[in-house]
C-alpha positions as CSV (number, residue, x, y, z in Angstrom):
1,M,-134.6,6.3,88.2
2,I,-137.7,6.8,85.9
3,V,-141.0,7.5,87.4
4,V,-144.0,6.6,85.3
5,L,-147.3,7.8,86.7
6,C,-150.9,7.0,84.6
7,M,-152.8,10.4,84.9
8,K,-156.0,11.4,83.4
9,K,-156.0,13.8,80.5
10,G,-155.6,17.4,81.8
11,E,-154.8,16.4,85.3
12,L,-151.9,17.8,86.6
13,L,-148.9,15.9,88.3
14,P,-148.7,15.6,92.0
15,W,-145.9,18.0,92.3
16,I,-146.9,20.7,90.1
17,V,-148.2,23.7,91.7
18,P,-151.1,25.2,90.1
19,D,-151.3,29.1,90.2
20,S,-154.5,29.1,92.4
21,L,-152.3,27.6,95.3
22,W,-148.9,29.4,94.2
23,E,-150.9,32.8,94.7
24,R,-151.4,31.8,98.2
25,I,-147.6,30.3,98.7
26,E,-145.5,33.2,97.2
27,P,-146.7,36.0,99.7
28,L,-145.6,33.9,102.7
29,L,-142.1,33.1,101.5
30,P,-139.2,35.3,102.5
31,K,-137.4,37.7,99.8
32,V,-133.9,37.1,99.5
33,E,-132.0,39.8,97.9
34,R,-129.2,39.1,95.7
35,R,-125.9,40.5,96.5
36,Q,-124.6,43.3,94.6
37,R,-120.8,42.9,95.3
38,H,-120.6,39.0,94.2
39,P,-123.9,38.0,93.3
40,G,-123.2,34.6,92.0
41,R,-125.2,32.1,90.3
42,K,-128.5,33.3,90.0
43,R,-131.0,31.9,92.5
44,L,-133.6,29.1,91.6
45,D,-137.0,30.5,91.3
46,D,-138.9,29.5,94.3
47,R,-141.9,28.0,92.2
48,L,-139.5,25.3,91.0
49,A,-137.8,24.7,94.4
50,L,-141.1,24.1,95.5
51,Q,-142.1,21.4,93.2
52,G,-138.7,19.7,93.6
53,I,-139.5,19.4,97.2
54,L,-142.7,17.9,96.3
55,F,-141.2,15.7,93.8
56,V,-138.7,14.4,96.2
57,L,-141.3,14.1,98.8
58,Y,-144.1,12.3,96.5
59,T,-141.6,9.9,95.1
60,A,-139.7,9.3,98.3
61,I,-136.3,9.6,96.4
62,S,-133.0,11.0,98.0
63,W,-132.7,14.4,97.6
64,E,-129.5,13.7,95.6
65,F,-131.3,11.6,93.0
66,L,-133.6,14.6,92.1
67,P,-133.4,14.5,88.3
68,Q,-132.2,17.5,86.6
69,E,-133.9,17.2,83.8
70,L,-137.2,18.0,85.6
71,G,-135.6,21.8,85.7
72,F,-136.3,21.8,89.6
73,G,-132.6,22.3,90.1
74,S,-130.5,20.2,92.1
75,G,-131.9,18.2,95.3
76,M,-129.6,20.2,97.7
77,T,-130.8,23.3,96.1
78,C,-134.5,22.5,96.8
79,W,-133.3,20.9,100.3
80,R,-131.9,24.2,101.3
81,H,-135.3,26.2,100.3
82,L,-137.1,23.6,102.4
83,R,-134.9,24.2,105.5
84,D,-134.9,28.0,105.1
85,W,-138.6,28.0,104.6
86,H,-139.1,25.9,107.5
87,Q,-136.8,28.1,109.6
88,A,-138.7,31.3,108.4
89,G,-141.9,29.6,109.4
90,V,-143.7,29.5,106.2
91,W,-145.3,26.0,106.5
92,N,-146.9,27.2,110.0
93,R,-148.3,30.4,108.2
94,L,-149.7,28.3,105.1
95,H,-151.1,25.6,107.2
96,Q,-153.0,28.6,109.1
97,L,-153.7,30.0,106.0
98,L,-155.3,27.2,104.4
99,L,-157.2,25.8,107.5
100,A,-158.6,29.5,107.8
101,E,-160.0,29.3,104.0
102,L,-161.6,26.1,105.0
103,H,-163.1,27.3,107.8
104,A,-164.7,30.3,106.3
105,A,-166.3,27.7,103.9
106,G,-167.3,25.7,106.5
107,Q,-165.1,22.6,104.9
108,P,-163.3,21.2,107.7
109,D,-165.2,17.6,109.0
110,W,-163.4,17.8,112.9
111,S,-165.0,14.3,113.3
112,K,-162.4,12.7,111.2
113,A,-159.5,14.7,113.0
114,V,-156.8,12.9,114.6
115,I,-154.0,14.4,116.9
116,D,-150.9,13.0,117.2
117,S,-148.5,13.6,119.6
118,S,-145.7,14.1,116.7
119,H,-147.9,17.3,115.8
120,I,-149.3,18.5,119.2
121,R,-146.6,19.3,122.2
122,A,-147.0,16.9,124.9
123,L,-146.4,18.3,128.5
124,K,-143.1,16.5,130.0
125,G,-144.3,14.1,132.3
126,G,-148.0,15.0,132.5
127,P,-149.9,15.5,135.6
128,K,-148.3,13.3,138.5
129,P,-150.6,11.0,140.2
130,A,-151.3,11.0,143.7
131,R,-148.7,8.4,145.4
132,A,-150.5,5.1,146.4
133,R,-150.7,4.5,150.0
134,S,-149.8,1.4,151.5
135,I,-152.3,-0.7,153.0
136,A,-149.9,-3.2,154.8
137,H,-149.0,-2.5,158.8
138,E,-145.3,-3.0,158.4
139,R,-142.7,-3.1,155.2
140,A,-142.7,-5.9,152.9
141,R,-139.5,-8.4,152.8
142,N,-136.8,-7.5,150.5
143,T,-136.9,-10.1,147.6
144,T,-133.6,-9.4,146.4
145,S,-131.0,-10.5,149.3
146,S,-130.8,-13.7,150.5
147,P,-132.9,-15.3,153.5
148,T,-130.2,-16.3,155.3
149,A,-127.1,-14.7,156.1
150,T,-124.7,-17.6,155.2
151,A,-125.9,-18.1,151.8
152,S,-122.8,-18.5,149.2
153,H,-122.9,-16.9,146.0
154,S,-119.8,-19.3,144.3
155,L,-120.3,-22.5,142.4
156,S,-117.9,-24.4,144.8
157,A,-119.8,-24.0,147.9
């Protein structure tokens, strides 16, 4: 698969993380120490992993099809970074940090905000309304049973 984008001269590709953004993100990432006894393969640079994640999300390709030629590591490696960072709460902290920066600069226009139940926890069942009272003097007839006791359910009758 070849991805071709028309970009203005000097404009970064959408999955390339600029230095100014990386300076905010890097301190939020958990530090993973390399094992001393059996160190294994050297860990992929976190910035490259993030750019691989952004590439997959931007292009909507499967993780397994992340091109190795881009230098972002394998799709599975990027996916593991995404999973680990999610479990460590990186995305929530980054969201809070960026919102605080925008708020301090007077930037967010809350009149255009949308709240979606996939982002805001809904109470299970919500508040229960009061039970509707019947205005009839007696109970209604059961409409699921036959009106006569001798009715037959067979086709031959």
